[in-house]
C-alpha positions as MATLAB code, in Angstrom:
seq = 'XXXXXXXXXXXXXXXXXXXXXXXXXXXXXXXXXXXXXXXXXXXXXXXXXXXXXXXXXXXXXXXXXXXXXXXXXXXXXXXXXXXXXXXXXXXXXXXXXXXXXXXXXXXXXXXXXXXXXXXXXXXXXXXXXXXXXXXXXXXXXXXXXXXXXXXXXXXXXXXXXXXXXXXXXXXXXXXXXXXXXXXXXXXXXXXXXXXXXXXXXXXXXXXXXXXXXXXXXXXXXXXXXXXXXXXXXXXXXXXXXXXXXXXXXX';
ca = [
     -29.328   15.768  -23.753;
     -27.146   15.024  -20.739;
     -27.348   16.308  -17.154;
     -30.983   17.428  -17.177;
     -31.562   16.623  -13.513;
     -30.551   18.989  -10.726;
     -28.193   17.660   -8.015;
     -29.834   16.392   -4.808;
     -31.130   19.271   -2.706;
     -31.247   21.747   -5.625;
     -34.788   22.631   -6.689;
     -35.725   24.298   -9.964;
     -36.555   27.507   -8.087;
     -33.150   27.520   -6.361;
     -31.383   26.858   -9.668;
     -33.246   29.783  -11.229;
     -32.295   32.064   -8.334;
     -28.633   31.027   -8.524;
     -28.474   31.732  -12.253;
     -30.184   35.106  -11.831;
     -27.654   36.152   -9.185;
     -24.782   34.875  -11.329;
     -26.123   36.785  -14.348;
     -26.268   39.965  -12.268;
     -22.632   39.611  -11.214;
     -21.561   38.766  -14.765;
     -23.444   41.831  -16.030;
     -21.505   44.020  -13.583;
     -18.250   42.541  -14.879;
     -19.379   42.999  -18.484;
     -20.169   46.662  -17.855;
     -16.735   47.127  -16.316;
     -14.648   45.247  -18.916;
     -16.757   45.142  -22.076;
     -15.501   41.594  -22.720;
     -17.886   39.940  -25.241;
     -17.031   36.509  -23.824;
     -18.878   37.467  -20.651;
     -22.002   38.338  -22.649;
     -21.709   34.959  -24.378;
     -21.378   33.213  -21.019;
     -24.535   34.901  -19.710;
     -26.563   33.801  -22.731;
     -25.159   30.252  -22.663;
     -26.035   29.769  -18.989;
     -29.558   30.977  -19.733;
     -29.872   28.667  -22.729;
     -28.649   25.714  -20.660;
     -31.316   26.419  -18.034;
     -34.037   26.704  -20.652;
     -32.967   23.375  -22.151;
     -32.864   21.751  -18.729;
     -36.414   22.837  -17.972;
     -37.971   22.289  -21.415;
     -36.354   19.123  -22.797;
     -38.102   16.662  -20.430;
     -41.515   17.851  -21.654;
     -40.307   17.830  -25.262;
     -39.147   14.224  -25.132;
     -42.190   12.932  -23.238;
     -44.246   11.325  -26.017;
     -46.745    9.627  -23.722;
     -49.409   12.065  -24.892;
     -48.943   11.296  -28.583;
     -51.962    9.472  -30.051;
     -51.827    6.082  -31.725;
     -52.125    7.770  -35.122;
     -48.686    9.347  -34.614;
     -47.022    5.944  -34.480;
     -49.126    4.646  -37.352;
     -47.685    7.544  -39.347;
     -44.033    7.469  -38.234;
     -43.799    3.753  -37.478;
     -43.315    1.900  -34.205;
     -39.623    2.824  -34.172;
     -40.716    6.339  -33.221;
     -41.286    5.027  -29.688;
     -37.573    4.205  -29.303;
     -35.182    7.075  -28.463;
     -32.274    7.383  -30.861;
     -33.955    5.860  -33.899;
     -34.384    7.935  -37.040;
     -38.166    7.756  -36.643;
     -37.876    9.081  -33.069;
     -35.647   11.888  -34.324;
     -38.195   12.832  -36.990;
     -40.924   12.951  -34.352;
     -38.663   15.093  -32.157;
     -38.085   17.401  -35.147;
     -41.830   17.967  -35.456;
     -42.176   18.606  -31.723;
     -39.243   21.044  -31.824;
     -40.837   22.931  -34.714;
     -44.098   23.116  -32.774;
     -42.206   24.775  -29.930;
     -40.641   27.424  -32.121;
     -37.134   26.015  -32.535;
     -35.742   27.766  -35.603;
     -33.178   25.220  -36.822;
     -33.332   21.430  -36.522;
     -30.732   19.092  -38.030;
     -31.093   15.314  -38.289;
     -28.314   12.887  -39.192;
     -28.439    9.337  -40.482;
     -25.145    7.617  -41.129;
     -24.042    4.477  -42.941;
     -24.603    5.467  -46.575;
     -20.956    5.006  -47.654;
     -21.702    1.665  -49.271;
     -18.635    0.632  -51.258;
     -19.605   -2.988  -50.512;
     -22.755   -4.909  -49.546;
     -25.012   -2.309  -51.135;
     -27.986   -4.619  -51.928;
     -28.384   -5.501  -48.264;
     -27.498   -2.164  -46.701;
     -29.440    0.167  -48.986;
     -32.619   -1.795  -48.262;
     -32.024   -1.398  -44.526;
     -31.306    2.325  -44.857;
     -34.435    2.955  -46.892;
     -36.564    0.943  -44.477;
     -35.284    3.115  -41.636;
     -35.639    6.502  -43.335;
     -38.405    6.423  -45.958;
     -41.520    6.167  -43.786;
     -40.267    8.502  -41.072;
     -39.138   11.168  -43.548;
     -42.442   11.137  -45.412;
     -44.268   11.180  -42.075;
     -42.407   14.284  -40.933;
     -43.342   16.230  -44.066;
     -46.958   15.032  -43.898;
     -47.200   15.796  -40.185;
     -45.813   19.304  -40.603;
     -48.291   19.900  -43.414;
     -51.359   18.645  -41.552;
     -50.457   20.832  -38.561;
     -50.042   23.950  -40.687;
     -46.297   24.119  -40.024;
     -44.949   23.236  -43.466;
     -45.867   26.555  -45.050;
     -43.224   28.323  -42.969;
     -40.820   25.399  -42.428;
     -38.181   24.501  -45.018;
     -37.254   20.804  -45.172;
     -33.972   19.956  -46.936;
     -32.852   16.358  -47.517;
     -29.407   15.597  -48.922;
     -25.828   14.493  -48.466;
     -22.396   15.771  -49.369;
     -22.054   13.975  -52.733;
     -23.609   11.364  -54.997;
     -22.705    7.786  -55.897;
     -21.597    6.309  -59.193;
     -24.124    4.481  -61.344;
     -21.511    1.804  -62.034;
     -20.434   -0.719  -59.422;
     -17.279   -1.631  -57.547;
     -16.201   -4.448  -55.265;
     -16.798   -8.167  -55.654;
     -19.579   -7.686  -58.240;
     -21.665  -10.626  -57.084;
     -25.487  -10.477  -56.918;
     -25.373   -9.970  -53.164;
     -22.187   -7.971  -52.745;
     -21.228   -4.913  -54.724;
     -20.988   -1.213  -53.995;
     -20.817    2.232  -55.534;
     -18.042    4.810  -55.354;
     -18.126    8.505  -54.394;
     -19.375   10.759  -57.187;
     -19.197   14.527  -56.582;
     -19.961   15.542  -60.186;
     -23.712   15.262  -59.779;
     -26.223   14.255  -57.137;
     -29.757   14.971  -56.037;
     -31.254   16.847  -53.116;
     -34.886   17.598  -52.404;
     -36.636   20.370  -50.550;
     -40.183   20.849  -49.347;
     -42.155   23.478  -47.523;
     -41.735   27.212  -47.201;
     -41.518   28.818  -50.615;
     -40.754   25.654  -52.611;
     -42.849   24.873  -55.691;
     -44.206   21.373  -55.067;
     -43.682   18.742  -57.764;
     -40.804   20.567  -59.444;
     -37.804   18.651  -60.805;
     -34.766   20.583  -62.010;
     -31.624   19.239  -63.686;
     -30.679   16.325  -65.934;
     -27.633   14.096  -66.354;
     -26.283   12.027  -69.224;
     -27.359    8.416  -69.687;
     -24.671    7.241  -67.274;
     -25.437    9.829  -64.567;
     -21.827   10.926  -64.824;
     -22.138   14.577  -65.830;
     -24.888   17.184  -65.659;
     -26.263   17.981  -69.098;
     -29.009   20.483  -68.289;
     -30.038   22.968  -65.576;
     -27.064   22.460  -63.279;
     -27.382   23.857  -59.753;
     -24.043   24.573  -58.082;
     -23.751   24.241  -54.317;
     -23.374   28.038  -54.184;
     -26.773   28.321  -55.899;
     -28.251   25.827  -53.447;
     -26.929   27.864  -50.519;
     -28.196   31.111  -52.043;
     -31.667   29.608  -52.496;
     -31.844   28.199  -48.970;
     -30.664   31.483  -47.463;
     -33.247   33.366  -49.539;
     -36.018   31.111  -48.228;
     -34.770   31.787  -44.693;
     -35.073   35.514  -45.319;
     -31.325   36.133  -45.575;
     -29.641   38.094  -48.375;
     -26.769   35.800  -49.348;
     -24.810   38.719  -50.839;
     -24.639   40.405  -47.444;
     -23.906   37.370  -45.258;
     -20.113   37.336  -44.910;
     -17.406   36.031  -42.617;
     -13.854   37.287  -42.309;
     -11.009   34.926  -43.160;
      -7.341   35.737  -43.778;
      -7.955   39.446  -44.056;
     -10.972   39.590  -46.330;
     -14.696   38.946  -46.186;
     -16.097   35.788  -47.770;
     -19.657   34.778  -48.653;
     -21.086   31.283  -48.296;
     -22.041   31.651  -51.939;
     -18.639   33.052  -52.973;
     -19.086   35.433  -55.937;
     -21.037   32.939  -58.042;
     -24.183   31.962  -56.136;
     -27.560   32.762  -57.683;
     -31.051   32.096  -56.319;
     -32.721   29.247  -58.241;
     -36.042   30.968  -58.890;
     -37.456   28.068  -60.920;
     -37.976   25.968  -57.784;
     -39.690   28.756  -55.849;
     -43.449   28.961  -55.542;
];
């Protein structure tokens, strides 16, 4: 997060006072004009201040015990690593943040898969498992939904040079796997099967609309009522097809 420090001569108390006065003037203007952009500006300024004052404590891991880094790995000490991000995700959840999203890039391995997939798994496996375990041991997993996935799968067959050390796999949107843990998910459940070549789904298919419906349900949102307006009509994230996948719910 950039620009956390106040300019020279500006204390936290002065910054708070300035924002309060600005909010008062914006509120007067909002009452006069009714412009919703002004209401948005008021809330964004307040959110920026709250981030400025809370992020330094959030990212200070000096108080984390040795067992934390045994669990997540030593990379969790280095800002920007996936392990650090997983540790930050746990600390954000502890502080009541309602939505946390982590990214890890570099999975588009059309070439050099044997080398790169090993590196990717080394980076992500321990930290991901640590996050789930840490949430569970702190009593946070029961009301936190963890979703791990990407935008599509990969082919089971290879492409590229096809040498022992250099080959890759192509994009494969027909079928792929995602996993979920935590709030409302039935642990140890596997749903769906493919053919012998992992090319088509042969049993218990879950469409992305069904996935969205299930996630929204676990978040306490009725997917049939969540709509957005586009080109003159209201759309749902789950279109008209999405169904909650009850078989994975506890």
